[in-house]
C-alpha angles and dihedrals in degrees: 000000000000119000101227122156133178126219135178109254091227090060095047119114123179110248119185089206093057110109124217140021127315123207131187102217101187120112091218124051108253117256116255095012117117125212087243090058088060099040108154093020117119115225112222104181094160090062088063123088117280115270092252093050092045091052093045091050096049090181090286112163089208090059097042097099093051091040090054091054093047093046092048088052089053091050092047091052094048109026090158088074088069098036095107089054092047092048091051091047091053090062104035149327120327131199120202115205122206135172102216116118098226114075093204104033102060140098095250090066089054092045091050092054092044091051092048090053091051091054 
């Protein structure tokens, strides 16, 4: 099974001993985070939900179940948007960074599960 974890971008600290690839999976660059803070992190904005879906969701817990289904449908229709993540996960651990406040109600949790199912 793939070793994919998710972590809030604001909690991320570069660690030379950390194995594997790290991807920022937000469509928008996170506020207050410099490019230097994420040196060595690959930005995968196309793996994030479409702008319309992101806006509709609005990080609402009440919409999370429907959001998850819609986002998974987007990923199913364009799996190439997550191919770099899948390729990295085939060869080692992967960390997905996201900016949302809620560690359970966010698109990275959905993306993690979807990627694990693809592998």
